mmCIF file of the N, C-alpha and C atoms, coordinates in Angstrom:
data_MODEL
# 
_entry.id   MODEL 
# 
loop_
_atom_site.group_PDB 
_atom_site.id 
_atom_site.type_symbol 
_atom_site.label_atom_id 
_atom_site.label_alt_id 
_atom_site.label_comp_id 
_atom_site.label_asym_id 
_atom_site.label_entity_id 
_atom_site.label_seq_id 
_atom_site.pdbx_PDB_ins_code 
_atom_site.Cartn_x 
_atom_site.Cartn_y 
_atom_site.Cartn_z 
_atom_site.occupancy 
_atom_site.B_iso_or_equiv 
_atom_site.pdbx_formal_charge 
_atom_site.auth_seq_id 
_atom_site.auth_comp_id 
_atom_site.auth_asym_id 
_atom_site.auth_atom_id 
_atom_site.pdbx_PDB_model_num 
ATOM 1   N N  . UNK A 1 1  ? -86.721 -40.611 3.005  1.00 0.00 ? 1  UNK A N  1 
ATOM 2   C CA . UNK A 1 1  ? -85.469 -41.340 2.864  1.00 0.00 ? 1  UNK A CA 1 
ATOM 3   C C  . UNK A 1 1  ? -84.365 -40.553 3.562  1.00 0.00 ? 1  UNK A C  1 
ATOM 4   N N  . UNK A 1 2  ? -83.483 -41.244 4.230  1.00 0.00 ? 2  UNK A N  1 
ATOM 5   C CA . UNK A 1 2  ? -82.410 -40.617 4.988  1.00 0.00 ? 2  UNK A CA 1 
ATOM 6   C C  . UNK A 1 2  ? -81.122 -41.429 4.795  1.00 0.00 ? 2  UNK A C  1 
ATOM 7   N N  . UNK A 1 3  ? -80.417 -41.190 3.693  1.00 0.00 ? 3  UNK A N  1 
ATOM 8   C CA . UNK A 1 3  ? -79.225 -42.004 3.414  1.00 0.00 ? 3  UNK A CA 1 
ATOM 9   C C  . UNK A 1 3  ? -78.089 -41.731 4.390  1.00 0.00 ? 3  UNK A C  1 
ATOM 10  N N  . UNK A 1 4  ? -77.455 -42.814 4.842  1.00 0.00 ? 4  UNK A N  1 
ATOM 11  C CA . UNK A 1 4  ? -76.283 -42.694 5.701  1.00 0.00 ? 4  UNK A CA 1 
ATOM 12  C C  . UNK A 1 4  ? -75.090 -42.346 4.831  1.00 0.00 ? 4  UNK A C  1 
ATOM 13  N N  . UNK A 1 5  ? -74.390 -41.272 5.190  1.00 0.00 ? 5  UNK A N  1 
ATOM 14  C CA . UNK A 1 5  ? -73.227 -40.798 4.451  1.00 0.00 ? 5  UNK A CA 1 
ATOM 15  C C  . UNK A 1 5  ? -71.950 -41.315 5.100  1.00 0.00 ? 5  UNK A C  1 
ATOM 16  N N  . UNK A 1 6  ? -71.954 -41.381 6.415  1.00 0.00 ? 6  UNK A N  1 
ATOM 17  C CA . UNK A 1 6  ? -70.757 -41.746 7.159  1.00 0.00 ? 6  UNK A CA 1 
ATOM 18  C C  . UNK A 1 6  ? -71.196 -42.320 8.495  1.00 0.00 ? 6  UNK A C  1 
ATOM 19  N N  . UNK A 1 7  ? -70.471 -43.319 8.964  1.00 0.00 ? 7  UNK A N  1 
ATOM 20  C CA . UNK A 1 7  ? -70.735 -43.907 10.284 1.00 0.00 ? 7  UNK A CA 1 
ATOM 21  C C  . UNK A 1 7  ? -69.400 -43.931 11.012 1.00 0.00 ? 7  UNK A C  1 
ATOM 22  N N  . UNK A 1 8  ? -69.329 -43.251 12.154 1.00 0.00 ? 8  UNK A N  1 
ATOM 23  C CA . UNK A 1 8  ? -68.128 -43.230 12.979 1.00 0.00 ? 8  UNK A CA 1 
ATOM 24  C C  . UNK A 1 8  ? -68.554 -43.585 14.394 1.00 0.00 ? 8  UNK A C  1 
ATOM 25  N N  . UNK A 1 9  ? -68.139 -44.751 14.865 1.00 0.00 ? 9  UNK A N  1 
ATOM 26  C CA . UNK A 1 9  ? -68.571 -45.213 16.176 1.00 0.00 ? 9  UNK A CA 1 
ATOM 27  C C  . UNK A 1 9  ? -70.080 -45.313 16.211 1.00 0.00 ? 9  UNK A C  1 
ATOM 28  N N  . UNK A 1 10 ? -70.694 -44.659 17.183 1.00 0.00 ? 10 UNK A N  1 
ATOM 29  C CA . UNK A 1 10 ? -72.156 -44.696 17.298 1.00 0.00 ? 10 UNK A CA 1 
ATOM 30  C C  . UNK A 1 10 ? -72.816 -43.519 16.573 1.00 0.00 ? 10 UNK A C  1 
ATOM 31  N N  . UNK A 1 11 ? -72.033 -42.704 15.871 1.00 0.00 ? 11 UNK A N  1 
ATOM 32  C CA . UNK A 1 11 ? -72.580 -41.542 15.170 1.00 0.00 ? 11 UNK A CA 1 
ATOM 33  C C  . UNK A 1 11 ? -72.922 -41.889 13.727 1.00 0.00 ? 11 UNK A C  1 
ATOM 34  N N  . UNK A 1 12 ? -74.144 -41.558 13.329 1.00 0.00 ? 12 UNK A N  1 
ATOM 35  C CA . UNK A 1 12 ? -74.575 -41.775 11.951 1.00 0.00 ? 12 UNK A CA 1 
ATOM 36  C C  . UNK A 1 12 ? -74.828 -40.417 11.298 1.00 0.00 ? 12 UNK A C  1 
ATOM 37  N N  . UNK A 1 13 ? -74.030 -40.107 10.277 1.00 0.00 ? 13 UNK A N  1 
ATOM 38  C CA . UNK A 1 13 ? -74.139 -38.852 9.544  1.00 0.00 ? 13 UNK A CA 1 
ATOM 39  C C  . UNK A 1 13 ? -75.076 -39.092 8.362  1.00 0.00 ? 13 UNK A C  1 
ATOM 40  N N  . UNK A 1 14 ? -76.111 -38.261 8.226  1.00 0.00 ? 14 UNK A N  1 
ATOM 41  C CA . UNK A 1 14 ? -77.095 -38.501 7.172  1.00 0.00 ? 14 UNK A CA 1 
ATOM 42  C C  . UNK A 1 14 ? -77.782 -37.216 6.746  1.00 0.00 ? 14 UNK A C  1 
ATOM 43  N N  . UNK A 1 15 ? -78.525 -37.305 5.629  1.00 0.00 ? 15 UNK A N  1 
ATOM 44  C CA . UNK A 1 15 ? -79.316 -36.203 5.096  1.00 0.00 ? 15 UNK A CA 1 
ATOM 45  C C  . UNK A 1 15 ? -80.786 -36.601 5.112  1.00 0.00 ? 15 UNK A C  1 
ATOM 46  N N  . UNK A 1 16 ? -81.650 -35.593 5.066  1.00 0.00 ? 16 UNK A N  1 
ATOM 47  C CA . UNK A 1 16 ? -83.068 -35.806 4.821  1.00 0.00 ? 16 UNK A CA 1 
ATOM 48  C C  . UNK A 1 16 ? -83.375 -35.271 3.425  1.00 0.00 ? 16 UNK A C  1 
ATOM 49  N N  . UNK A 1 17 ? -84.208 -35.957 2.698  1.00 0.00 ? 17 UNK A N  1 
ATOM 50  C CA . UNK A 1 17 ? -84.477 -35.598 1.307  1.00 0.00 ? 17 UNK A CA 1 
ATOM 51  C C  . UNK A 1 17 ? -85.393 -34.381 1.158  1.00 0.00 ? 17 UNK A C  1 
ATOM 52  N N  . UNK A 1 18 ? -86.060 -33.969 2.212  1.00 0.00 ? 18 UNK A N  1 
ATOM 53  C CA . UNK A 1 18 ? -87.030 -32.876 2.080  1.00 0.00 ? 18 UNK A CA 1 
ATOM 54  C C  . UNK A 1 18 ? -86.498 -31.520 2.540  1.00 0.00 ? 18 UNK A C  1 
ATOM 55  N N  . UNK A 1 19 ? -85.193 -31.346 2.566  1.00 0.00 ? 19 UNK A N  1 
ATOM 56  C CA . UNK A 1 19 ? -84.607 -30.095 3.048  1.00 0.00 ? 19 UNK A CA 1 
ATOM 57  C C  . UNK A 1 19 ? -83.793 -29.398 1.955  1.00 0.00 ? 19 UNK A C  1 
ATOM 58  N N  . UNK A 1 20 ? -84.324 -29.355 0.764  1.00 0.00 ? 20 UNK A N  1 
ATOM 59  C CA . UNK A 1 20 ? -83.599 -28.799 -0.376 1.00 0.00 ? 20 UNK A CA 1 
ATOM 60  C C  . UNK A 1 20 ? -83.442 -27.289 -0.320 1.00 0.00 ? 20 UNK A C  1 
ATOM 61  N N  . UNK A 1 21 ? -84.266 -26.600 0.432  1.00 0.00 ? 21 UNK A N  1 
ATOM 62  C CA . UNK A 1 21 ? -84.208 -25.143 0.482  1.00 0.00 ? 21 UNK A CA 1 
ATOM 63  C C  . UNK A 1 21 ? -83.286 -24.609 1.563  1.00 0.00 ? 21 UNK A C  1 
ATOM 64  N N  . UNK A 1 22 ? -82.536 -25.483 2.198  1.00 0.00 ? 22 UNK A N  1 
ATOM 65  C CA . UNK A 1 22 ? -81.621 -25.063 3.262  1.00 0.00 ? 22 UNK A CA 1 
ATOM 66  C C  . UNK A 1 22 ? -80.188 -25.059 2.756  1.00 0.00 ? 22 UNK A C  1 
ATOM 67  N N  . UNK A 1 23 ? -79.312 -24.312 3.430  1.00 0.00 ? 23 UNK A N  1 
ATOM 68  C CA . UNK A 1 23 ? -77.885 -24.353 3.078  1.00 0.00 ? 23 UNK A CA 1 
ATOM 69  C C  . UNK A 1 23 ? -77.324 -25.753 3.341  1.00 0.00 ? 23 UNK A C  1 
ATOM 70  N N  . UNK A 1 24 ? -76.141 -26.071 2.798  1.00 0.00 ? 24 UNK A N  1 
ATOM 71  C CA . UNK A 1 24 ? -75.529 -27.382 3.047  1.00 0.00 ? 24 UNK A CA 1 
ATOM 72  C C  . UNK A 1 24 ? -75.420 -27.676 4.543  1.00 0.00 ? 24 UNK A C  1 
ATOM 73  N N  . UNK A 1 25 ? -75.828 -28.881 4.905  1.00 0.00 ? 25 UNK A N  1 
ATOM 74  C CA . UNK A 1 25 ? -75.810 -29.286 6.314  1.00 0.00 ? 25 UNK A CA 1 
ATOM 75  C C  . UNK A 1 25 ? -75.765 -30.812 6.409  1.00 0.00 ? 25 UNK A C  1 
ATOM 76  N N  . UNK A 1 26 ? -75.543 -31.277 7.630  1.00 0.00 ? 26 UNK A N  1 
ATOM 77  C CA . UNK A 1 26 ? -75.510 -32.718 7.902  1.00 0.00 ? 26 UNK A CA 1 
ATOM 78  C C  . UNK A 1 26 ? -76.217 -32.966 9.229  1.00 0.00 ? 26 UNK A C  1 
ATOM 79  N N  . UNK A 1 27 ? -76.970 -34.044 9.296  1.00 0.00 ? 27 UNK A N  1 
ATOM 80  C CA . UNK A 1 27 ? -77.607 -34.481 10.534 1.00 0.00 ? 27 UNK A CA 1 
ATOM 81  C C  . UNK A 1 27 ? -76.748 -35.602 11.115 1.00 0.00 ? 27 UNK A C  1 
ATOM 82  N N  . UNK A 1 28 ? -76.620 -35.609 12.432 1.00 0.00 ? 28 UNK A N  1 
ATOM 83  C CA . UNK A 1 28 ? -75.863 -36.659 13.105 1.00 0.00 ? 28 UNK A CA 1 
ATOM 84  C C  . UNK A 1 28 ? -76.751 -37.258 14.178 1.00 0.00 ? 28 UNK A C  1 
ATOM 85  N N  . UNK A 1 29 ? -77.005 -38.548 14.028 1.00 0.00 ? 29 UNK A N  1 
ATOM 86  C CA . UNK A 1 29 ? -77.823 -39.289 14.984 1.00 0.00 ? 29 UNK A CA 1 
ATOM 87  C C  . UNK A 1 29 ? -76.893 -39.951 15.991 1.00 0.00 ? 29 UNK A C  1 
ATOM 88  N N  . UNK A 1 30 ? -77.246 -39.831 17.270 1.00 0.00 ? 30 UNK A N  1 
ATOM 89  C CA . UNK A 1 30 ? -76.477 -40.472 18.342 1.00 0.00 ? 30 UNK A CA 1 
ATOM 90  C C  . UNK A 1 30 ? -77.434 -41.318 19.177 1.00 0.00 ? 30 UNK A C  1 
ATOM 91  N N  . UNK A 1 31 ? -76.895 -42.010 20.159 1.00 0.00 ? 31 UNK A N  1 
ATOM 92  C CA . UNK A 1 31 ? -77.759 -42.806 21.028 1.00 0.00 ? 31 UNK A CA 1 
ATOM 93  C C  . UNK A 1 31 ? -78.634 -41.918 21.916 1.00 0.00 ? 31 UNK A C  1 
ATOM 94  N N  . UNK A 1 32 ? -78.242 -40.639 22.085 1.00 0.00 ? 32 UNK A N  1 
ATOM 95  C CA . UNK A 1 32 ? -78.992 -39.712 22.937 1.00 0.00 ? 32 UNK A CA 1 
ATOM 96  C C  . UNK A 1 32 ? -79.966 -38.825 22.183 1.00 0.00 ? 32 UNK A C  1 
ATOM 97  N N  . UNK A 1 33 ? -79.764 -38.657 20.889 1.00 0.00 ? 33 UNK A N  1 
ATOM 98  C CA . UNK A 1 33 ? -80.610 -37.741 20.136 1.00 0.00 ? 33 UNK A CA 1 
ATOM 99  C C  . UNK A 1 33 ? -80.032 -37.467 18.760 1.00 0.00 ? 33 UNK A C  1 
ATOM 100 N N  . UNK A 1 34 ? -80.259 -36.244 18.277 1.00 0.00 ? 34 UNK A N  1 
ATOM 101 C CA . UNK A 1 34 ? -79.770 -35.868 16.954 1.00 0.00 ? 34 UNK A CA 1 
ATOM 102 C C  . UNK A 1 34 ? -79.407 -34.393 16.947 1.00 0.00 ? 34 UNK A C  1 
ATOM 103 N N  . UNK A 1 35 ? -78.361 -34.080 16.190 1.00 0.00 ? 35 UNK A N  1 
ATOM 104 C CA . UNK A 1 35 ? -77.988 -32.690 16.007 1.00 0.00 ? 35 UNK A CA 1 
ATOM 105 C C  . UNK A 1 35 ? -77.782 -32.438 14.520 1.00 0.00 ? 35 UNK A C  1 
ATOM 106 N N  . UNK A 1 36 ? -77.690 -31.161 14.188 1.00 0.00 ? 36 UNK A N  1 
ATOM 107 C CA . UNK A 1 36 ? -77.553 -30.756 12.798 1.00 0.00 ? 36 UNK A CA 1 
ATOM 108 C C  . UNK A 1 36 ? -76.479 -29.681 12.737 1.00 0.00 ? 36 UNK A C  1 
ATOM 109 N N  . UNK A 1 37 ? -75.555 -29.824 11.798 1.00 0.00 ? 37 UNK A N  1 
ATOM 110 C CA . UNK A 1 37 ? -74.503 -28.839 11.609 1.00 0.00 ? 37 UNK A CA 1 
ATOM 111 C C  . UNK A 1 37 ? -74.581 -28.248 10.212 1.00 0.00 ? 37 UNK A C  1 
ATOM 112 N N  . UNK A 1 38 ? -74.513 -26.912 10.123 1.00 0.00 ? 38 UNK A N  1 
ATOM 113 C CA . UNK A 1 38 ? -74.302 -26.263 8.837  1.00 0.00 ? 38 UNK A CA 1 
ATOM 114 C C  . UNK A 1 38 ? -72.884 -26.598 8.401  1.00 0.00 ? 38 UNK A C  1 
ATOM 115 N N  . UNK A 1 39 ? -72.657 -26.696 7.109  1.00 0.00 ? 39 UNK A N  1 
ATOM 116 C CA . UNK A 1 39 ? -71.335 -27.087 6.613  1.00 0.00 ? 39 UNK A CA 1 
ATOM 117 C C  . UNK A 1 39 ? -70.493 -25.925 6.109  1.00 0.00 ? 39 UNK A C  1 
ATOM 118 N N  . UNK A 1 40 ? -71.117 -24.765 5.848  1.00 0.00 ? 40 UNK A N  1 
ATOM 119 C CA . UNK A 1 40 ? -70.321 -23.656 5.310  1.00 0.00 ? 40 UNK A CA 1 
ATOM 120 C C  . UNK A 1 40 ? -70.898 -22.328 5.786  1.00 0.00 ? 40 UNK A C  1 
ATOM 121 N N  . UNK A 1 41 ? -70.373 -21.748 6.864  1.00 0.00 ? 41 UNK A N  1 
ATOM 122 C CA . UNK A 1 41 ? -69.303 -22.269 7.711  1.00 0.00 ? 41 UNK A CA 1 
ATOM 123 C C  . UNK A 1 41 ? -69.831 -23.347 8.658  1.00 0.00 ? 41 UNK A C  1 
ATOM 124 N N  . UNK A 1 42 ? -68.937 -24.131 9.180  1.00 0.00 ? 42 UNK A N  1 
ATOM 125 C CA . UNK A 1 42 ? -69.325 -25.214 10.084 1.00 0.00 ? 42 UNK A CA 1 
ATOM 126 C C  . UNK A 1 42 ? -69.753 -24.612 11.417 1.00 0.00 ? 42 UNK A C  1 
ATOM 127 N N  . UNK A 1 43 ? -71.011 -24.892 11.764 1.00 0.00 ? 43 UNK A N  1 
ATOM 128 C CA . UNK A 1 43 ? -71.529 -24.456 13.067 1.00 0.00 ? 43 UNK A CA 1 
ATOM 129 C C  . UNK A 1 43 ? -72.790 -25.248 13.397 1.00 0.00 ? 43 UNK A C  1 
ATOM 130 N N  . UNK A 1 44 ? -73.067 -25.346 14.671 1.00 0.00 ? 44 UNK A N  1 
ATOM 131 C CA . UNK A 1 44 ? -74.241 -26.080 15.126 1.00 0.00 ? 44 UNK A CA 1 
ATOM 132 C C  . UNK A 1 44 ? -75.507 -25.359 14.689 1.00 0.00 ? 44 UNK A C  1 
ATOM 133 N N  . UNK A 1 45 ? -76.406 -26.075 14.046 1.00 0.00 ? 45 UNK A N  1 
ATOM 134 C CA . UNK A 1 45 ? -77.679 -25.510 13.618 1.00 0.00 ? 45 UNK A CA 1 
ATOM 135 C C  . UNK A 1 45 ? -78.805 -25.859 14.590 1.00 0.00 ? 45 UNK A C  1 
ATOM 136 N N  . UNK A 1 46 ? -78.761 -27.075 15.130 1.00 0.00 ? 46 UNK A N  1 
ATOM 137 C CA . UNK A 1 46 ? -79.827 -27.539 16.027 1.00 0.00 ? 46 UNK A CA 1 
ATOM 138 C C  . UNK A 1 46 ? -79.317 -28.715 16.848 1.00 0.00 ? 46 UNK A C  1 
ATOM 139 N N  . UNK A 1 47 ? -79.829 -28.822 18.044 1.00 0.00 ? 47 UNK A N  1 
ATOM 140 C CA . UNK A 1 47 ? -79.485 -29.953 18.904 1.00 0.00 ? 47 UNK A CA 1 
ATOM 141 C C  . UNK A 1 47 ? -80.735 -30.450 19.605 1.00 0.00 ? 47 UNK A C  1 
ATOM 142 N N  . UNK A 1 48 ? -80.947 -31.750 19.521 1.00 0.00 ? 48 UNK A N  1 
ATOM 143 C CA . UNK A 1 48 ? -82.072 -32.379 20.223 1.00 0.00 ? 48 UNK A CA 1 
ATOM 144 C C  . UNK A 1 48 ? -81.556 -33.547 21.049 1.00 0.00 ? 48 UNK A C  1 
ATOM 145 N N  . UNK A 1 49 ? -81.107 -33.240 22.258 1.00 0.00 ? 49 UNK A N  1 
ATOM 146 C CA . UNK A 1 49 ? -80.751 -34.279 23.209 1.00 0.00 ? 49 UNK A CA 1 
ATOM 147 C C  . UNK A 1 49 ? -79.308 -34.735 23.245 1.00 0.00 ? 49 UNK A C  1 
ATOM 148 N N  . UNK A 1 50 ? -78.447 -34.179 22.402 1.00 0.00 ? 50 UNK A N  1 
ATOM 149 C CA . UNK A 1 50 ? -77.040 -34.608 22.392 1.00 0.00 ? 50 UNK A CA 1 
ATOM 150 C C  . UNK A 1 50 ? -76.291 -33.793 23.452 1.00 0.00 ? 50 UNK A C  1 
ATOM 151 N N  . UNK A 1 51 ? -75.616 -34.475 24.399 1.00 0.00 ? 51 UNK A N  1 
ATOM 152 C CA . UNK A 1 51 ? -74.877 -33.767 25.450 1.00 0.00 ? 51 UNK A CA 1 
ATOM 153 C C  . UNK A 1 51 ? -73.754 -32.890 24.870 1.00 0.00 ? 51 UNK A C  1 
ATOM 154 N N  . UNK A 1 52 ? -73.460 -31.813 25.571 1.00 0.00 ? 52 UNK A N  1 
ATOM 155 C CA . UNK A 1 52 ? -72.459 -30.836 25.121 1.00 0.00 ? 52 UNK A CA 1 
ATOM 156 C C  . UNK A 1 52 ? -71.100 -31.477 24.802 1.00 0.00 ? 52 UNK A C  1 
ATOM 157 N N  . UNK A 1 53 ? -70.637 -32.410 25.645 1.00 0.00 ? 53 UNK A N  1 
ATOM 158 C CA . UNK A 1 53 ? -69.327 -33.018 25.400 1.00 0.00 ? 53 UNK A CA 1 
ATOM 159 C C  . UNK A 1 53 ? -69.324 -33.826 24.097 1.00 0.00 ? 53 UNK A C  1 
ATOM 160 N N  . UNK A 1 54 ? -70.471 -34.396 23.743 1.00 0.00 ? 54 UNK A N  1 
ATOM 161 C CA . UNK A 1 54 ? -70.563 -35.128 22.478 1.00 0.00 ? 54 UNK A CA 1 
ATOM 162 C C  . UNK A 1 54 ? -70.630 -34.168 21.298 1.00 0.00 ? 54 UNK A C  1 
ATOM 163 N N  . UNK A 1 55 ? -71.283 -33.032 21.483 1.00 0.00 ? 55 UNK A N  1 
ATOM 164 C CA . UNK A 1 55 ? -71.342 -32.039 20.410 1.00 0.00 ? 55 UNK A CA 1 
ATOM 165 C C  . UNK A 1 55 ? -69.944 -31.598 19.997 1.00 0.00 ? 55 UNK A C  1 
ATOM 166 N N  . UNK A 1 56 ? -69.059 -31.436 20.961 1.00 0.00 ? 56 UNK A N  1 
ATOM 167 C CA . UNK A 1 56 ? -67.677 -31.039 20.644 1.00 0.00 ? 56 UNK A CA 1 
ATOM 168 C C  . UNK A 1 56 ? -66.978 -32.120 19.827 1.00 0.00 ? 56 UNK A C  1 
ATOM 169 N N  . UNK A 1 57 ? -67.189 -33.378 20.194 1.00 0.00 ? 57 UNK A N  1 
ATOM 170 C CA . UNK A 1 57 ? -66.599 -34.488 19.430 1.00 0.00 ? 57 UNK A CA 1 
ATOM 171 C C  . UNK A 1 57 ? -67.156 -34.525 18.012 1.00 0.00 ? 57 UNK A C  1 
ATOM 172 N N  . UNK A 1 58 ? -68.460 -34.355 17.903 1.00 0.00 ? 58 UNK A N  1 
ATOM 173 C CA . UNK A 1 58 ? -69.106 -34.400 16.594 1.00 0.00 ? 58 UNK A CA 1 
ATOM 174 C C  . UNK A 1 58 ? -68.633 -33.247 15.724 1.00 0.00 ? 58 UNK A C  1 
ATOM 175 N N  . UNK A 1 59 ? -68.541 -32.054 16.307 1.00 0.00 ? 59 UNK A N  1 
ATOM 176 C CA . UNK A 1 59 ? -68.068 -30.898 15.548 1.00 0.00 ? 59 UNK A CA 1 
ATOM 177 C C  . UNK A 1 59 ? -66.663 -31.158 14.996 1.00 0.00 ? 59 UNK A C  1 
ATOM 178 N N  . UNK A 1 60 ? -65.814 -31.748 15.802 1.00 0.00 ? 60 UNK A N  1 
ATOM 179 C CA . UNK A 1 60 ? -64.456 -32.086 15.349 1.00 0.00 ? 60 UNK A CA 1 
ATOM 180 C C  . UNK A 1 60 ? -64.518 -33.068 14.176 1.00 0.00 ? 60 UNK A C  1 
ATOM 181 N N  . UNK A 1 61 ? -65.398 -34.055 14.263 1.00 0.00 ? 61 UNK A N  1 
ATOM 182 C CA . UNK A 1 61 ? -65.544 -35.023 13.168 1.00 0.00 ? 61 UNK A CA 1 
ATOM 183 C C  . UNK A 1 61 ? -66.065 -34.358 11.894 1.00 0.00 ? 61 UNK A C  1 
ATOM 184 N N  . UNK A 1 62 ? -66.955 -33.390 12.051 1.00 0.00 ? 62 UNK A N  1 
ATOM 185 C CA . UNK A 1 62 ? -67.447 -32.652 10.883 1.00 0.00 ? 62 UNK A CA 1 
ATOM 186 C C  . UNK A 1 62 ? -66.286 -31.917 10.224 1.00 0.00 ? 62 UNK A C  1 
ATOM 187 N N  . UNK A 1 63 ? -65.465 -31.226 11.019 1.00 0.00 ? 63 UNK A N  1 
ATOM 188 C CA . UNK A 1 63 ? -64.294 -30.531 10.476 1.00 0.00 ? 63 UNK A CA 1 
ATOM 189 C C  . UNK A 1 63 ? -63.352 -31.509 9.775  1.00 0.00 ? 63 UNK A C  1 
ATOM 190 N N  . UNK A 1 64 ? -63.105 -32.659 10.387 1.00 0.00 ? 64 UNK A N  1 
ATOM 191 C CA . UNK A 1 64 ? -62.173 -33.644 9.823  1.00 0.00 ? 64 UNK A CA 1 
ATOM 192 C C  . UNK A 1 64 ? -62.685 -34.268 8.535  1.00 0.00 ? 64 UNK A C  1 
ATOM 193 N N  . UNK A 1 65 ? -64.000 -34.285 8.345  1.00 0.00 ? 65 UNK A N  1 
ATOM 194 C CA . UNK A 1 65 ? -64.605 -34.948 7.184  1.00 0.00 ? 65 UNK A CA 1 
ATOM 195 C C  . UNK A 1 65 ? -65.349 -33.987 6.268  1.00 0.00 ? 65 UNK A C  1 
ATOM 196 N N  . UNK A 1 66 ? -65.043 -32.697 6.359  1.00 0.00 ? 66 UNK A N  1 
ATOM 197 C CA . UNK A 1 66 ? -65.805 -31.697 5.625  1.00 0.00 ? 66 UNK A CA 1 
ATOM 198 C C  . UNK A 1 66 ? -65.785 -31.927 4.112  1.00 0.00 ? 66 UNK A C  1 
ATOM 199 N N  . UNK A 1 67 ? -64.672 -32.330 3.544  1.00 0.00 ? 67 UNK A N  1 
ATOM 200 C CA . UNK A 1 67 ? -64.611 -32.531 2.094  1.00 0.00 ? 67 UNK A CA 1 
ATOM 201 C C  . UNK A 1 67 ? -65.558 -33.639 1.654  1.00 0.00 ? 67 UNK A C  1 
ATOM 202 N N  . UNK A 1 68 ? -65.557 -34.753 2.354  1.00 0.00 ? 68 UNK A N  1 
ATOM 203 C CA . UNK A 1 68 ? -66.461 -35.858 2.038  1.00 0.00 ? 68 UNK A CA 1 
ATOM 204 C C  . UNK A 1 68 ? -67.916 -35.435 2.230  1.00 0.00 ? 68 UNK A C  1 
ATOM 205 N N  . UNK A 1 69 ? -68.211 -34.760 3.329  1.00 0.00 ? 69 UNK A N  1 
ATOM 206 C CA . UNK A 1 69 ? -69.584 -34.360 3.621  1.00 0.00 ? 69 UNK A CA 1 
ATOM 207 C C  . UNK A 1 69 ? -70.119 -33.388 2.566  1.00 0.00 ? 69 UNK A C  1 
ATOM 208 N N  . UNK A 1 70 ? -69.299 -32.432 2.150  1.00 0.00 ? 70 UNK A N  1 
ATOM 209 C CA . UNK A 1 70 ? -69.727 -31.484 1.111  1.00 0.00 ? 70 UNK A CA 1 
ATOM 210 C C  . UNK A 1 70 ? -69.911 -32.194 -0.229 1.00 0.00 ? 70 UNK A C  1 
ATOM 211 N N  . UNK A 1 71 ? -68.987 -33.084 -0.545 1.00 0.00 ? 71 UNK A N  1 
ATOM 212 C CA . UNK A 1 71 ? -69.095 -33.839 -1.796 1.00 0.00 ? 71 UNK A CA 1 
ATOM 213 C C  . UNK A 1 71 ? -70.393 -34.642 -1.828 1.00 0.00 ? 71 UNK A C  1 
ATOM 214 N N  . UNK A 1 72 ? -70.674 -35.372 -0.763 1.00 0.00 ? 72 UNK A N  1 
ATOM 215 C CA . UNK A 1 72 ? -71.877 -36.195 -0.705 1.00 0.00 ? 72 UNK A CA 1 
ATOM 216 C C  . UNK A 1 72 ? -73.144 -35.341 -0.668 1.00 0.00 ? 72 UNK A C  1 
ATOM 217 N N  . UNK A 1 73 ? -73.088 -34.208 0.033  1.00 0.00 ? 73 UNK A N  1 
ATOM 218 C CA . UNK A 1 73 ? -74.246 -33.315 0.066  1.00 0.00 ? 73 UNK A CA 1 
ATOM 219 C C  . UNK A 1 73 ? -74.564 -32.840 -1.348 1.00 0.00 ? 73 UNK A C  1 
ATOM 220 N N  . UNK A 1 74 ? -73.543 -32.386 -2.067 1.00 0.00 ? 74 UNK A N  1 
ATOM 221 C CA . UNK A 1 74 ? -73.751 -31.897 -3.438 1.00 0.00 ? 74 UNK A CA 1 
ATOM 222 C C  . UNK A 1 74 ? -74.224 -32.998 -4.372 1.00 0.00 ? 74 UNK A C  1 
ATOM 223 N N  . UNK A 1 75 ? -73.664 -34.193 -4.254 1.00 0.00 ? 75 UNK A N  1 
ATOM 224 C CA . UNK A 1 75 ? -74.100 -35.324 -5.072 1.00 0.00 ? 75 UNK A CA 1 
ATOM 225 C C  . UNK A 1 75 ? -75.576 -35.635 -4.814 1.00 0.00 ? 75 UNK A C  1 
ATOM 226 N N  . UNK A 1 76 ? -75.932 -35.699 -3.564 1.00 0.00 ? 76 UNK A N  1 
ATOM 227 C CA . UNK A 1 76 ? -77.284 -36.098 -3.178 1.00 0.00 ? 76 UNK A CA 1 
ATOM 228 C C  . UNK A 1 76 ? -78.320 -35.044 -3.576 1.00 0.00 ? 76 UNK A C  1 
ATOM 229 N N  . UNK A 1 77 ? -78.014 -33.782 -3.318 1.00 0.00 ? 77 UNK A N  1 
ATOM 230 C CA . UNK A 1 77 ? -78.999 -32.725 -3.537 1.00 0.00 ? 77 UNK A CA 1 
ATOM 231 C C  . UNK A 1 77 ? -78.985 -32.165 -4.954 1.00 0.00 ? 77 UNK A C  1 
ATOM 232 N N  . UNK A 1 78 ? -77.992 -32.477 -5.745 1.00 0.00 ? 78 UNK A N  1 
ATOM 233 C CA . UNK A 1 78 ? -77.946 -31.986 -7.114 1.00 0.00 ? 78 UNK A CA 1 
ATOM 234 C C  . UNK A 1 78 ? -78.324 -33.054 -8.135 1.00 0.00 ? 78 UNK A C  1 
ATOM 235 N N  . UNK A 1 79 ? -78.711 -34.228 -7.659 1.00 0.00 ? 79 UNK A N  1 
ATOM 236 C CA . UNK A 1 79 ? -79.071 -35.298 -8.610 1.00 0.00 ? 79 UNK A CA 1 
ATOM 237 C C  . UNK A 1 79 ? -80.556 -35.377 -8.819 1.00 0.00 ? 79 UNK A C  1 
# 
């Protein structure tokens, strides 16, 4: 299961249910691929096919939505 937490334009922010042993993070699916950002501190964890210019946009969106992303991460992984 991969619940969508946030949708901004063509970016879908989501979690995977089988990653409970990792620090807080968010996956972002794009039309080109998928990347993963750690949430505390915010930094790129992995990139699969997302162009560099899009990574910068996505990172900015992660910063702008960090409170929501952390709240949803904690709700999802602590339930």
